[in-house]
N, CA, C and O atoms as a CHARMM CRD file, in Angstrom:
* protein
*
  384
    1    1 MET  N      0.83300  -1.18800   0.00000 PROA 1      0.00000
    2    1 MET  CA     0.00000   0.00000   0.00000 PROA 1      0.00000
    3    1 MET  C      0.88100   1.25700   0.00000 PROA 1      0.00000
    4    1 MET  O      0.63400   2.18600  -0.76900 PROA 1      0.00000
    5    2 ASN  N      1.92600   1.28700   0.87800 PROA 2      0.00000
    6    2 ASN  CA     2.81500   2.43600   0.92900 PROA 2      0.00000
    7    2 ASN  C      3.57500   2.60300  -0.37900 PROA 2      0.00000
    8    2 ASN  O      3.85600   3.72300  -0.80700 PROA 2      0.00000
    9    3 GLU  N      3.90900   1.46700  -1.01700 PROA 3      0.00000
   10    3 GLU  CA     4.64200   1.53800  -2.28400 PROA 3      0.00000
   11    3 GLU  C      3.78500   2.17900  -3.36900 PROA 3      0.00000
   12    3 GLU  O      4.28300   2.96300  -4.17800 PROA 3      0.00000
   13    4 LYS  N      2.51000   1.84900  -3.38600 PROA 4      0.00000
   14    4 LYS  CA     1.60000   2.44600  -4.37000 PROA 4      0.00000
   15    4 LYS  C      1.49300   3.95600  -4.14500 PROA 4      0.00000
   16    4 LYS  O      1.52300   4.74200  -5.09300 PROA 4      0.00000
   17    5 LEU  N      1.36800   4.34700  -2.87400 PROA 5      0.00000
   18    5 LEU  CA     1.27100   5.78100  -2.55800 PROA 5      0.00000
   19    5 LEU  C      2.55700   6.51000  -2.94800 PROA 5      0.00000
   20    5 LEU  O      2.50700   7.61500  -3.48800 PROA 5      0.00000
   21    6 ASN  N      3.69600   5.89700  -2.67700 PROA 6      0.00000
   22    6 ASN  CA     4.96400   6.52900  -3.03600 PROA 6      0.00000
   23    6 ASN  C      5.08600   6.69700  -4.54200 PROA 6      0.00000
   24    6 ASN  O      5.54800   7.73900  -5.00900 PROA 6      0.00000
   25    7 ARG  N      4.67500   5.67900  -5.32100 PROA 7      0.00000
   26    7 ARG  CA     4.71800   5.81100  -6.78400 PROA 7      0.00000
   27    7 ARG  C      3.76000   6.89200  -7.25900 PROA 7      0.00000
   28    7 ARG  O      4.07500   7.64700  -8.17900 PROA 7      0.00000
   29    8 LEU  N      2.59000   6.96600  -6.63300 PROA 8      0.00000
   30    8 LEU  CA     1.61400   7.98900  -7.01300 PROA 8      0.00000
   31    8 LEU  C      2.15600   9.38800  -6.73900 PROA 8      0.00000
   32    8 LEU  O      2.02800  10.27900  -7.58000 PROA 8      0.00000
   33    9 PHE  N      2.75800   9.58700  -5.57100 PROA 9      0.00000
   34    9 PHE  CA     3.32200  10.89600  -5.24200 PROA 9      0.00000
   35    9 PHE  C      4.49800  11.23800  -6.15500 PROA 9      0.00000
   36    9 PHE  O      4.65800  12.39400  -6.54800 PROA 9      0.00000
   37   10 ALA  N      5.31100  10.25800  -6.49100 PROA 10     0.00000
   38   10 ALA  CA     6.43800  10.50100  -7.40200 PROA 10     0.00000
   39   10 ALA  C      5.93600  10.89300  -8.78200 PROA 10     0.00000
   40   10 ALA  O      6.51100  11.77400  -9.42100 PROA 10     0.00000
   41   11 ALA  N      4.87800  10.25500  -9.24600 PROA 11     0.00000
   42   11 ALA  CA     4.30700  10.60300 -10.55000 PROA 11     0.00000
   43   11 ALA  C      3.70800  12.00300 -10.51400 PROA 11     0.00000
   44   11 ALA  O      3.80600  12.75000 -11.48800 PROA 11     0.00000
   45   12 ALA  N      3.08700  12.36100  -9.38900 PROA 12     0.00000
   46   12 ALA  CA     2.48500  13.68900  -9.27400 PROA 12     0.00000
   47   12 ALA  C      3.55800  14.76900  -9.24900 PROA 12     0.00000
   48   12 ALA  O      3.33400  15.87000  -9.75200 PROA 12     0.00000
   49   13 LYS  N      4.72800  14.47200  -8.66900 PROA 13     0.00000
   50   13 LYS  CA     5.81200  15.45800  -8.62900 PROA 13     0.00000
   51   13 LYS  C      6.36300  15.73600 -10.02500 PROA 13     0.00000
   52   13 LYS  O      6.78400  16.85600 -10.31500 PROA 13     0.00000
   53   14 ARG  N      6.36200  14.71200 -10.89900 PROA 14     0.00000
   54   14 ARG  CA     6.89100  14.88500 -12.25000 PROA 14     0.00000
   55   14 ARG  C      5.95000  15.66700 -13.15300 PROA 14     0.00000
   56   14 ARG  O      6.39300  16.26000 -14.13700 PROA 14     0.00000
   57   15 GLU  N      4.67100  15.67800 -12.83900 PROA 15     0.00000
   58   15 GLU  CA     3.68900  16.37900 -13.67300 PROA 15     0.00000
   59   15 GLU  C      3.86400  17.89800 -13.53500 PROA 15     0.00000
   60   15 GLU  O      4.25700  18.40200 -12.48300 PROA 15     0.00000
   61   16 THR  N      3.56800  18.59500 -14.60500 PROA 16     0.00000
   62   16 THR  CA     3.58200  20.05900 -14.54200 PROA 16     0.00000
   63   16 THR  C      2.23400  20.51500 -13.99800 PROA 16     0.00000
   64   16 THR  O      1.19700  19.98200 -14.39200 PROA 16     0.00000
   65   17 PRO  N      2.23800  21.49400 -13.10000 PROA 17     0.00000
   66   17 PRO  CA     0.96700  21.94300 -12.52200 PROA 17     0.00000
   67   17 PRO  C      0.12000  22.66900 -13.57300 PROA 17     0.00000
   68   17 PRO  O      0.64500  23.26300 -14.51600 PROA 17     0.00000
   69   18 ALA  N     -1.17400  22.60500 -13.39000 PROA 18     0.00000
   70   18 ALA  CA    -2.09600  23.28200 -14.30000 PROA 18     0.00000
   71   18 ALA  C     -1.98500  24.78200 -14.09500 PROA 18     0.00000
   72   18 ALA  O     -1.82800  25.26800 -12.97500 PROA 18     0.00000
   73   19 ALA  N     -2.07100  25.49600 -15.19600 PROA 19     0.00000
   74   19 ALA  CA    -1.98900  26.95400 -15.12200 PROA 19     0.00000
   75   19 ALA  C     -3.31700  27.50600 -14.61400 PROA 19     0.00000
   76   19 ALA  O     -4.38100  27.05400 -15.03500 PROA 19     0.00000
   77   20 PRO  N     -3.25600  28.48000 -13.71300 PROA 20     0.00000
   78   20 PRO  CA    -4.51100  29.05500 -13.21600 PROA 20     0.00000
   79   20 PRO  C     -5.17600  29.90800 -14.30200 PROA 20     0.00000
   80   20 PRO  O     -4.52800  30.38600 -15.23300 PROA 20     0.00000
   81   21 ASP  N     -6.46900  30.07700 -14.14900 PROA 21     0.00000
   82   21 ASP  CA    -7.21900  30.91100 -15.09800 PROA 21     0.00000
   83   21 ASP  C     -6.75300  32.35200 -15.01100 PROA 21     0.00000
   84   21 ASP  O     -6.13900  32.76700 -14.02800 PROA 21     0.00000
   85   22 GLU  N     -7.05700  33.10700 -16.05800 PROA 22     0.00000
   86   22 GLU  CA    -6.70600  34.53600 -16.03400 PROA 22     0.00000
   87   22 GLU  C     -7.55000  35.23000 -14.96500 PROA 22     0.00000
   88   22 GLU  O     -8.74200  34.95500 -14.82500 PROA 22     0.00000
   89   23 GLY  N     -6.93300  36.11000 -14.23300 PROA 23     0.00000
   90   23 GLY  CA    -7.64000  36.85800 -13.18800 PROA 23     0.00000
   91   23 GLY  C     -7.76100  36.09600 -11.88200 PROA 23     0.00000
   92   23 GLY  O     -8.41100  36.56200 -10.94600 PROA 23     0.00000
   93   24 PHE  N     -7.14000  34.92600 -11.81100 PROA 24     0.00000
   94   24 PHE  CA    -7.22800  34.13300 -10.57800 PROA 24     0.00000
   95   24 PHE  C     -6.62100  34.87400  -9.39000 PROA 24     0.00000
   96   24 PHE  O     -7.17700  34.86100  -8.29200 PROA 24     0.00000
   97   25 ALA  N     -5.48400  35.51400  -9.61500 PROA 25     0.00000
   98   25 ALA  CA    -4.82000  36.24700  -8.53000 PROA 25     0.00000
   99   25 ALA  C     -5.69900  37.38600  -8.03100 PROA 25     0.00000
  100   25 ALA  O     -5.78400  37.61600  -6.82500 PROA 25     0.00000
  101   26 SER  N     -6.34900  38.10000  -8.93700 PROA 26     0.00000
  102   26 SER  CA    -7.21200  39.20400  -8.49200 PROA 26     0.00000
  103   26 SER  C     -8.44100  38.68700  -7.75900 PROA 26     0.00000
  104   26 SER  O     -8.91300  39.32300  -6.81600 PROA 26     0.00000
  105   27 LEU  N     -8.97200  37.52600  -8.18700 PROA 27     0.00000
  106   27 LEU  CA   -10.10500  36.94300  -7.46500 PROA 27     0.00000
  107   27 LEU  C     -9.72000  36.54200  -6.04800 PROA 27     0.00000
  108   27 LEU  O    -10.49200  36.74000  -5.11000 PROA 27     0.00000
  109   28 VAL  N     -8.52400  35.97900  -5.89500 PROA 28     0.00000
  110   28 VAL  CA    -8.05000  35.60100  -4.56600 PROA 28     0.00000
  111   28 VAL  C     -7.89000  36.83800  -3.68600 PROA 28     0.00000
  112   28 VAL  O     -8.29200  36.83500  -2.52200 PROA 28     0.00000
  113   29 MET  N     -7.30900  37.88000  -4.23700 PROA 29     0.00000
  114   29 MET  CA    -7.10900  39.10900  -3.45200 PROA 29     0.00000
  115   29 MET  C     -8.44800  39.74600  -3.07300 PROA 29     0.00000
  116   29 MET  O     -8.58100  40.28700  -1.97600 PROA 29     0.00000
  117   30 GLN  N     -9.43600  39.68900  -3.96100 PROA 30     0.00000
  118   30 GLN  CA   -10.75500  40.23000  -3.63200 PROA 30     0.00000
  119   30 GLN  C    -11.38200  39.46100  -2.47200 PROA 30     0.00000
  120   30 GLN  O    -11.97300  40.06200  -1.57600 PROA 30     0.00000
  121   31 GLN  N    -11.25400  38.13600  -2.48600 PROA 31     0.00000
  122   31 GLN  CA   -11.81400  37.34500  -1.39800 PROA 31     0.00000
  123   31 GLN  C    -11.11000  37.61600  -0.07900 PROA 31     0.00000
  124   31 GLN  O    -11.74200  37.66000   0.97700 PROA 31     0.00000
  125   32 ILE  N     -9.81400  37.79500  -0.14700 PROA 32     0.00000
  126   32 ILE  CA    -9.05900  38.09300   1.08000 PROA 32     0.00000
  127   32 ILE  C     -9.49400  39.43900   1.65100 PROA 32     0.00000
  128   32 ILE  O     -9.65800  39.57600   2.86400 PROA 32     0.00000
  129   33 GLN  N     -9.68000  40.42800   0.78600 PROA 33     0.00000
  130   33 GLN  CA   -10.08000  41.74800   1.26600 PROA 33     0.00000
  131   33 GLN  C    -11.51900  41.74400   1.74800 PROA 33     0.00000
  132   33 GLN  O    -11.85500  42.47800   2.67800 PROA 33     0.00000
  133   34 ARG  N    -12.37100  40.94300   1.14400 PROA 34     0.00000
  134   34 ARG  CA   -13.76900  40.88500   1.53400 PROA 34     0.00000
  135   34 ARG  C    -13.96100  40.16900   2.86200 PROA 34     0.00000
  136   34 ARG  O    -14.79200  40.58300   3.67000 PROA 34     0.00000
  137   35 ASN  N    -13.21500  39.11100   3.09800 PROA 35     0.00000
  138   35 ASN  CA   -13.37100  38.29900   4.30200 PROA 35     0.00000
  139   35 ASN  C    -12.05800  38.23900   5.07800 PROA 35     0.00000
  140   35 ASN  O    -11.34800  37.23500   5.01400 PROA 35     0.00000
  141   36 PRO  N    -11.73000  39.30400   5.80900 PROA 36     0.00000
  142   36 PRO  CA   -10.46900  39.25300   6.56700 PROA 36     0.00000
  143   36 PRO  C    -10.58500  38.24800   7.71400 PROA 36     0.00000
  144   36 PRO  O    -11.67300  37.99400   8.22900 PROA 36     0.00000
  145   37 ALA  N     -9.46900  37.69700   8.09000 PROA 37     0.00000
  146   37 ALA  CA    -9.44200  36.73800   9.20000 PROA 37     0.00000
  147   37 ALA  C     -9.79800  37.47100  10.48800 PROA 37     0.00000
  148   37 ALA  O     -9.31200  38.57200  10.74600 PROA 37     0.00000
  149   38 ARG  N    -10.63500  36.85800  11.27300 PROA 38     0.00000
  150   38 ARG  CA   -11.06800  37.47900  12.52700 PROA 38     0.00000
  151   38 ARG  C    -10.38600  36.77000  13.68900 PROA 38     0.00000
  152   38 ARG  O    -10.29700  35.54400  13.74200 PROA 38     0.00000
  153   39 ALA  N     -9.91900  37.57900  14.60000 PROA 39     0.00000
  154   39 ALA  CA    -9.28100  37.02500  15.79100 PROA 39     0.00000
  155   39 ALA  C    -10.35700  36.57600  16.76900 PROA 39     0.00000
  156   39 ALA  O    -11.47100  37.10000  16.77100 PROA 39     0.00000
  157   40 GLU  N    -10.01400  35.61200  17.58800 PROA 40     0.00000
  158   40 GLU  CA   -10.93800  35.15200  18.63000 PROA 40     0.00000
  159   40 GLU  C    -11.18100  36.28600  19.62400 PROA 40     0.00000
  160   40 GLU  O    -10.25100  36.99800  20.00400 PROA 40     0.00000
  161   41 LEU  N    -12.42400  36.44600  20.03700 PROA 41     0.00000
  162   41 LEU  CA   -12.76300  37.49100  20.99700 PROA 41     0.00000
  163   41 LEU  C    -12.69500  36.91400  22.40500 PROA 41     0.00000
  164   41 LEU  O    -13.21000  35.82900  22.67400 PROA 41     0.00000
  165   42 SER  N    -12.05600  37.65100  23.28600 PROA 42     0.00000
  166   42 SER  CA   -11.99800  37.22000  24.67800 PROA 42     0.00000
  167   42 SER  C    -13.25000  37.71900  25.40000 PROA 42     0.00000
  168   42 SER  O    -14.04500  38.47500  24.84100 PROA 42     0.00000
  169   43 ILE  N    -13.40700  37.29100  26.62700 PROA 43     0.00000
  170   43 ILE  CA   -14.57700  37.69900  27.41600 PROA 43     0.00000
  171   43 ILE  C    -14.55700  39.20100  27.65300 PROA 43     0.00000
  172   43 ILE  O    -15.60200  39.85100  27.62300 PROA 43     0.00000
  173   44 SER  N    -13.37200  39.75400  27.88700 PROA 44     0.00000
  174   44 SER  CA   -13.29700  41.20100  28.11600 PROA 44     0.00000
  175   44 SER  C    -13.64300  41.97000  26.84200 PROA 44     0.00000
  176   44 SER  O    -14.23500  43.04700  26.91800 PROA 44     0.00000
  177   45 ASP  N    -13.28300  41.43500  25.66800 PROA 45     0.00000
  178   45 ASP  CA   -13.67300  42.08000  24.41500 PROA 45     0.00000
  179   45 ASP  C    -15.18900  42.05600  24.24200 PROA 45     0.00000
  180   45 ASP  O    -15.79200  43.05100  23.84100 PROA 45     0.00000
  181   46 LEU  N    -15.80100  40.90300  24.54900 PROA 46     0.00000
  182   46 LEU  CA   -17.25800  40.79900  24.42800 PROA 46     0.00000
  183   46 LEU  C    -17.97200  41.73400  25.39500 PROA 46     0.00000
  184   46 LEU  O    -18.95100  42.38700  25.03200 PROA 46     0.00000
  185   47 LEU  N    -17.47100  41.79500  26.63500 PROA 47     0.00000
  186   47 LEU  CA   -18.09000  42.71200  27.60200 PROA 47     0.00000
  187   47 LEU  C    -17.91000  44.15900  27.16800 PROA 47     0.00000
  188   47 LEU  O    -18.80500  44.98400  27.35200 PROA 47     0.00000
  189   48 GLY  N    -16.75200  44.46700  26.59100 PROA 48     0.00000
  190   48 GLY  CA   -16.52600  45.81600  26.09100 PROA 48     0.00000
  191   48 GLY  C    -17.48100  46.18800  24.96800 PROA 48     0.00000
  192   48 GLY  O    -17.93400  47.32900  24.87000 PROA 48     0.00000
  193   49 MET  N    -17.78200  45.20500  24.12100 PROA 49     0.00000
  194   49 MET  CA   -18.73600  45.46900  23.03900 PROA 49     0.00000
  195   49 MET  C    -20.15500  45.62600  23.57300 PROA 49     0.00000
  196   49 MET  O    -20.91000  46.47300  23.09700 PROA 49     0.00000
  197   50 TRP  N    -20.51700  44.80600  24.56500 PROA 50     0.00000
  198   50 TRP  CA   -21.87200  44.79600  25.07200 PROA 50     0.00000
  199   50 TRP  C    -22.09900  45.78000  26.21600 PROA 50     0.00000
  200   50 TRP  O    -23.24300  45.96800  26.63000 PROA 50     0.00000
  201   51 TYR  N    -21.05100  46.41400  26.74000 PROA 51     0.00000
  202   51 TYR  CA   -21.20400  47.28800  27.91400 PROA 51     0.00000
  203   51 TYR  C    -22.23100  48.41200  27.70200 PROA 51     0.00000
  204   51 TYR  O    -23.07800  48.61300  28.57200 PROA 51     0.00000
  205   52 PRO  N    -22.19100  49.14400  26.59400 PROA 52     0.00000
  206   52 PRO  CA   -23.19400  50.21700  26.45300 PROA 52     0.00000
  207   52 PRO  C    -24.62400  49.69700  26.48700 PROA 52     0.00000
  208   52 PRO  O    -25.49600  50.31800  27.09500 PROA 52     0.00000
  209   53 ARG  N    -24.87100  48.56700  25.84100 PROA 53     0.00000
  210   53 ARG  CA   -26.22500  48.01000  25.83800 PROA 53     0.00000
  211   53 ARG  C    -26.61900  47.50900  27.21500 PROA 53     0.00000
  212   53 ARG  O    -27.74900  47.70900  27.66000 PROA 53     0.00000
  213   54 LEU  N    -25.67500  46.85100  27.88800 PROA 54     0.00000
  214   54 LEU  CA   -25.96800  46.35300  29.23800 PROA 54     0.00000
  215   54 LEU  C    -26.20100  47.50100  30.21100 PROA 54     0.00000
  216   54 LEU  O    -27.06600  47.41200  31.08200 PROA 54     0.00000
  217   55 ALA  N    -25.43400  48.57900  30.06700 PROA 55     0.00000
  218   55 ALA  CA   -25.59800  49.73100  30.96100 PROA 55     0.00000
  219   55 ALA  C    -26.96600  50.37700  30.75400 PROA 55     0.00000
  220   55 ALA  O    -27.62300  50.75500  31.72400 PROA 55     0.00000
  221   56 ILE  N    -27.39400  50.50500  29.52000 PROA 56     0.00000
  222   56 ILE  CA   -28.71100  51.09500  29.23400 PROA 56     0.00000
  223   56 ILE  C    -29.81400  50.19700  29.77000 PROA 56     0.00000
  224   56 ILE  O    -30.78200  50.68800  30.35000 PROA 56     0.00000
  225   57 ALA  N    -29.68200  48.88400  29.58300 PROA 57     0.00000
  226   57 ALA  CA   -30.69400  47.95700  30.09000 PROA 57     0.00000
  227   57 ALA  C    -30.74800  47.99300  31.60900 PROA 57     0.00000
  228   57 ALA  O    -31.83500  47.97500  32.18800 PROA 57     0.00000
  229   58 ALA  N    -29.59600  48.04200  32.26300 PROA 58     0.00000
  230   58 ALA  CA   -29.57400  48.09900  33.73200 PROA 58     0.00000
  231   58 ALA  C    -30.19100  49.40600  34.23400 PROA 58     0.00000
  232   58 ALA  O    -30.93700  49.40600  35.21300 PROA 58     0.00000
  233   59 ALA  N    -29.88200  50.51000  33.56700 PROA 59     0.00000
  234   59 ALA  CA   -30.47100  51.79600  33.96200 PROA 59     0.00000
  235   59 ALA  C    -31.98700  51.78100  33.76800 PROA 59     0.00000
  236   59 ALA  O    -32.72200  52.34400  34.57900 PROA 59     0.00000
  237   60 ALA  N    -32.45100  51.14400  32.70500 PROA 60     0.00000
  238   60 ALA  CA   -33.89900  51.06100  32.46800 PROA 60     0.00000
  239   60 ALA  C    -34.57400  50.21300  33.54500 PROA 60     0.00000
  240   60 ALA  O    -35.66000  50.56200  34.00800 PROA 60     0.00000
  241   61 VAL  N    -33.95200  49.11100  33.94900 PROA 61     0.00000
  242   61 VAL  CA   -34.52600  48.26800  35.00900 PROA 61     0.00000
  243   61 VAL  C    -34.57000  49.03000  36.33000 PROA 61     0.00000
  244   61 VAL  O    -35.56400  48.96100  37.05200 PROA 61     0.00000
  245   62 ILE  N    -33.51300  49.74400  36.64500 PROA 62     0.00000
  246   62 ILE  CA   -33.48700  50.53400  37.88500 PROA 62     0.00000
  247   62 ILE  C    -34.55900  51.61100  37.84700 PROA 62     0.00000
  248   62 ILE  O    -35.26300  51.82300  38.83400 PROA 62     0.00000
  249   63 ALA  N    -34.69000  52.29800  36.70600 PROA 63     0.00000
  250   63 ALA  CA   -35.70800  53.34700  36.58200 PROA 63     0.00000
  251   63 ALA  C    -37.10700  52.76600  36.73700 PROA 63     0.00000
  252   63 ALA  O    -37.95600  53.36300  37.39900 PROA 63     0.00000
  253   64 LEU  N    -37.35600  51.60200  36.13000 PROA 64     0.00000
  254   64 LEU  CA   -38.67500  50.97500  36.26800 PROA 64     0.00000
  255   64 LEU  C    -38.95000  50.57600  37.71000 PROA 64     0.00000
  256   64 LEU  O    -40.08300  50.70200  38.17400 PROA 64     0.00000
  257   65 CYS  N    -37.95400  50.10400  38.41800 PROA 65     0.00000
  258   65 CYS  CA   -38.13600  49.74600  39.82900 PROA 65     0.00000
  259   65 CYS  C    -38.43000  50.96600  40.68900 PROA 65     0.00000
  260   65 CYS  O    -39.28600  50.91800  41.57200 PROA 65     0.00000
  261   66 VAL  N    -37.72500  52.05300  40.43200 PROA 66     0.00000
  262   66 VAL  CA   -37.95900  53.28500  41.19000 PROA 66     0.00000
  263   66 VAL  C    -39.35500  53.82700  40.90400 PROA 66     0.00000
  264   66 VAL  O    -40.06400  54.24200  41.82000 PROA 66     0.00000
  265   67 ILE  N    -39.74400  53.82300  39.64400 PROA 67     0.00000
  266   67 ILE  CA   -41.08800  54.30500  39.27700 PROA 67     0.00000
  267   67 ILE  C    -42.15500  53.41900  39.90700 PROA 67     0.00000
  268   67 ILE  O    -43.15400  53.91300  40.43000 PROA 67     0.00000
  269   68 GLY  N    -41.93700  52.10900  39.85300 PROA 68     0.00000
  270   68 GLY  CA   -42.88600  51.18600  40.47500 PROA 68     0.00000
  271   68 GLY  C    -42.98500  51.38800  41.96900 PROA 68     0.00000
  272   68 GLY  O    -44.07100  51.27000  42.53600 PROA 68     0.00000
  273   69 ASP  N    -41.88400  51.68600  42.61400 PROA 69     0.00000
  274   69 ASP  CA   -41.88800  51.92900  44.05200 PROA 69     0.00000
  275   69 ASP  C    -42.68400  53.19000  44.37500 PROA 69     0.00000
  276   69 ASP  O    -43.47700  53.19800  45.31700 PROA 69     0.00000
  277   70 PHE  N    -42.47900  54.25000  43.60400 PROA 70     0.00000
  278   70 PHE  CA   -43.22900  55.48300  43.85100 PROA 70     0.00000
  279   70 PHE  C    -44.71900  55.29200  43.61000 PROA 70     0.00000
  280   70 PHE  O    -45.54500  55.79800  44.37000 PROA 70     0.00000
  281   71 VAL  N    -45.06200  54.56500  42.55700 PROA 71     0.00000
  282   71 VAL  CA   -46.47600  54.34300  42.25700 PROA 71     0.00000
  283   71 VAL  C    -47.12800  53.50600  43.34700 PROA 71     0.00000
  284   71 VAL  O    -48.23100  53.81700  43.79900 PROA 71     0.00000
  285   72 SER  N    -46.45700  52.45700  43.76500 PROA 72     0.00000
  286   72 SER  CA   -47.06300  51.60200  44.79200 PROA 72     0.00000
  287   72 SER  C    -47.08800  52.28600  46.15000 PROA 72     0.00000
  288   72 SER  O    -48.00000  52.03200  46.93700 PROA 72     0.00000
  289   73 SER  N    -46.13000  53.13600  46.45000 PROA 73     0.00000
  290   73 SER  CA   -46.12500  53.80000  47.75000 PROA 73     0.00000
  291   73 SER  C    -47.13700  54.93400  47.80900 PROA 73     0.00000
  292   73 SER  O    -47.57100  55.31400  48.89600 PROA 73     0.00000
  293   74 SER  N    -47.51900  55.47900  46.66700 PROA 74     0.00000
  294   74 SER  CA   -48.51200  56.55200  46.69200 PROA 74     0.00000
  295   74 SER  C    -49.90400  56.00700  46.98900 PROA 74     0.00000
  296   74 SER  O    -50.74300  56.73000  47.52600 PROA 74     0.00000
  297   75 ASN  N    -50.16600  54.74800  46.65200 PROA 75     0.00000
  298   75 ASN  CA   -51.48500  54.15000  46.88900 PROA 75     0.00000
  299   75 ASN  C    -51.54700  53.33200  48.16500 PROA 75     0.00000
  300   75 ASN  O    -52.64000  53.05200  48.65800 PROA 75     0.00000
  301   76 ALA  N    -50.42200  52.94800  48.70500 PROA 76     0.00000
  302   76 ALA  CA   -50.38900  52.07800  49.88100 PROA 76     0.00000
  303   76 ALA  C    -50.02900  52.88800  51.12100 PROA 76     0.00000
  304   76 ALA  O    -49.49300  53.99200  51.01700 PROA 76     0.00000
  305   77 PRO  N    -50.32400  52.33800  52.28600 PROA 77     0.00000
  306   77 PRO  CA   -49.93800  53.03600  53.52000 PROA 77     0.00000
  307   77 PRO  C    -48.41900  53.03600  53.68800 PROA 77     0.00000
  308   77 PRO  O    -47.71500  52.21300  53.10300 PROA 77     0.00000
  309   78 SER  N    -47.93800  53.95800  54.48300 PROA 78     0.00000
  310   78 SER  CA   -46.50000  54.04900  54.70100 PROA 78     0.00000
  311   78 SER  C    -46.02600  52.85800  55.53000 PROA 78     0.00000
  312   78 SER  O    -46.83100  52.07900  56.04000 PROA 78     0.00000
  313   79 LEU  N    -44.71600  52.73400  55.65500 PROA 79     0.00000
  314   79 LEU  CA   -44.13300  51.61600  56.39700 PROA 79     0.00000
  315   79 LEU  C    -44.52300  51.67000  57.87400 PROA 79     0.00000
  316   79 LEU  O    -44.81300  50.64200  58.48600 PROA 79     0.00000
  317   80 SER  N    -44.52500  52.86700  58.43500 PROA 80     0.00000
  318   80 SER  CA   -44.87700  52.97300  59.86100 PROA 80     0.00000
  319   80 SER  C    -46.35100  52.63700  60.08300 PROA 80     0.00000
  320   80 SER  O    -46.69500  52.01900  61.09000 PROA 80     0.00000
  321   81 GLU  N    -47.21200  53.02800  59.17000 PROA 81     0.00000
  322   81 GLU  CA   -48.63200  52.69100  59.29600 PROA 81     0.00000
  323   81 GLU  C    -48.84500  51.18500  59.15800 PROA 81     0.00000
  324   81 GLU  O    -49.65900  50.60300  59.87500 PROA 81     0.00000
  325   82 SER  N    -48.10600  50.54800  58.22900 PROA 82     0.00000
  326   82 SER  CA   -48.22300  49.10000  58.06000 PROA 82     0.00000
  327   82 SER  C    -47.73400  48.37100  59.30300 PROA 82     0.00000
  328   82 SER  O    -48.34300  47.38600  59.72200 PROA 82     0.00000
  329   83 ALA  N    -46.65000  48.84000  59.89300 PROA 83     0.00000
  330   83 ALA  CA   -46.13200  48.21000  61.10800 PROA 83     0.00000
  331   83 ALA  C    -47.11900  48.37100  62.25500 PROA 83     0.00000
  332   83 ALA  O    -47.30300  47.44900  63.05000 PROA 83     0.00000
  333   84 ALA  N    -47.75400  49.53300  62.34800 PROA 84     0.00000
  334   84 ALA  CA   -48.74500  49.75100  63.41100 PROA 84     0.00000
  335   84 ALA  C    -49.94700  48.83700  63.22200 PROA 84     0.00000
  336   84 ALA  O    -50.46900  48.30000  64.19900 PROA 84     0.00000
  337   85 GLN  N    -50.39000  48.65200  61.99700 PROA 85     0.00000
  338   85 GLN  CA   -51.52300  47.75700  61.73800 PROA 85     0.00000
  339   85 GLN  C    -51.16800  46.31600  62.10100 PROA 85     0.00000
  340   85 GLN  O    -51.99400  45.60000  62.66800 PROA 85     0.00000
  341   86 LEU  N    -49.95400  45.88900  61.78100 PROA 86     0.00000
  342   86 LEU  CA   -49.54300  44.52100  62.10900 PROA 86     0.00000
  343   86 LEU  C    -49.47000  44.31200  63.62400 PROA 86     0.00000
  344   86 LEU  O    -49.88000  43.27100  64.13700 PROA 86     0.00000
  345   87 SER  N    -48.95000  45.29800  64.31800 PROA 87     0.00000
  346   87 SER  CA   -48.82900  45.14300  65.76500 PROA 87     0.00000
  347   87 SER  C    -50.21300  45.19800  66.43400 PROA 87     0.00000
  348   87 SER  O    -50.44200  44.52400  67.43800 PROA 87     0.00000
  349   88 ASP  N    -51.10800  45.97900  65.89300 PROA 88     0.00000
  350   88 ASP  CA   -52.46200  46.05300  66.45800 PROA 88     0.00000
  351   88 ASP  C    -53.24000  44.76500  66.20000 PROA 88     0.00000
  352   88 ASP  O    -54.06600  44.36800  67.02100 PROA 88     0.00000
  353   89 SER  N    -52.98700  44.12300  65.08700 PROA 89     0.00000
  354   89 SER  CA   -53.75600  42.92800  64.76400 PROA 89     0.00000
  355   89 SER  C    -53.30800  41.71800  65.59300 PROA 89     0.00000
  356   89 SER  O    -54.02100  40.71600  65.64700 PROA 89     0.00000
  357   90 GLY  N    -52.17700  41.79300  66.21600 PROA 90     0.00000
  358   90 GLY  CA   -51.73700  40.72700  67.10100 PROA 90     0.00000
  359   90 GLY  C    -51.00800  39.59200  66.41000 PROA 90     0.00000
  360   90 GLY  O    -50.86100  38.51800  66.99400 PROA 90     0.00000
  361   91 LEU  N    -50.54800  39.79500  65.19000 PROA 91     0.00000
  362   91 LEU  CA   -49.84400  38.73500  64.48600 PROA 91     0.00000
  363   91 LEU  C    -48.49200  38.45100  65.09700 PROA 91     0.00000
  364   91 LEU  O    -47.96300  37.34900  64.95500 PROA 91     0.00000
  365   92 PHE  N    -47.93100  39.42900  65.77200 PROA 92     0.00000
  366   92 PHE  CA   -46.62100  39.24400  66.37200 PROA 92     0.00000
  367   92 PHE  C    -46.69700  38.65000  67.78500 PROA 92     0.00000
  368   92 PHE  O    -45.67600  38.29200  68.37100 PROA 92     0.00000
  369   93 LEU  N    -47.89600  38.55300  68.31100 PROA 93     0.00000
  370   93 LEU  CA   -48.03700  38.02900  69.67100 PROA 93     0.00000
  371   93 LEU  C    -47.98300  36.51000  69.61800 PROA 93     0.00000
  372   93 LEU  O    -48.67900  35.88700  68.81600 PROA 93     0.00000
  373   94 ALA  N    -47.17700  35.92700  70.45000 PROA 94     0.00000
  374   94 ALA  CA   -47.07800  34.47400  70.50400 PROA 94     0.00000
  375   94 ALA  C    -48.17000  33.94100  71.37800 PROA 94     0.00000
  376   94 ALA  O    -48.46200  34.48100  72.44500 PROA 94     0.00000
  377   95 GLU  N    -48.77800  32.86100  70.90700 PROA 95     0.00000
  378   95 GLU  CA   -49.82300  32.23400  71.71700 PROA 95     0.00000
  379   95 GLU  C    -49.17600  31.31000  72.73400 PROA 95     0.00000
  380   95 GLU  O    -48.31200  30.50300  72.38900 PROA 95     0.00000
  381   96 ASN  N    -49.58700  31.42500  73.96800 PROA 96     0.00000
  382   96 ASN  CA   -49.01600  30.59100  75.04700 PROA 96     0.00000
  383   96 ASN  C    -49.97500  29.53400  75.42600 PROA 96     0.00000
  384   96 ASN  O    -49.68800  28.72900  76.31200 PROA 96     0.00000
C-alpha cells in the first residue's frame, strides 16, 4: 500500500501543474479583502462590546423599579402605618 502511494506521489511530482485561469490572482485578493481573518474574541472584548447596551438595560430596570416603588407607595400606607396595623392585629403576639 505504501509503495503504491509513493509511486503515485512521485508521478504527481513529475507532472507540470495546471496553469490558473486569467484573473485568478485578483479573485483571490478580492476574497481576502472581503473576508479578513477574525481574531478570537476574549470575554473582556465581548463585555466591552456589550457594555453600552448592558448599561442602558440596567439603567432602564433601575428606573422601572424606582417608578414602580413610587407608584405603589402613593397608593399604599406608609411603612410605619403598616407596622402599626400589624402590631395592632396581634400577628406578632405568641400564643401561650
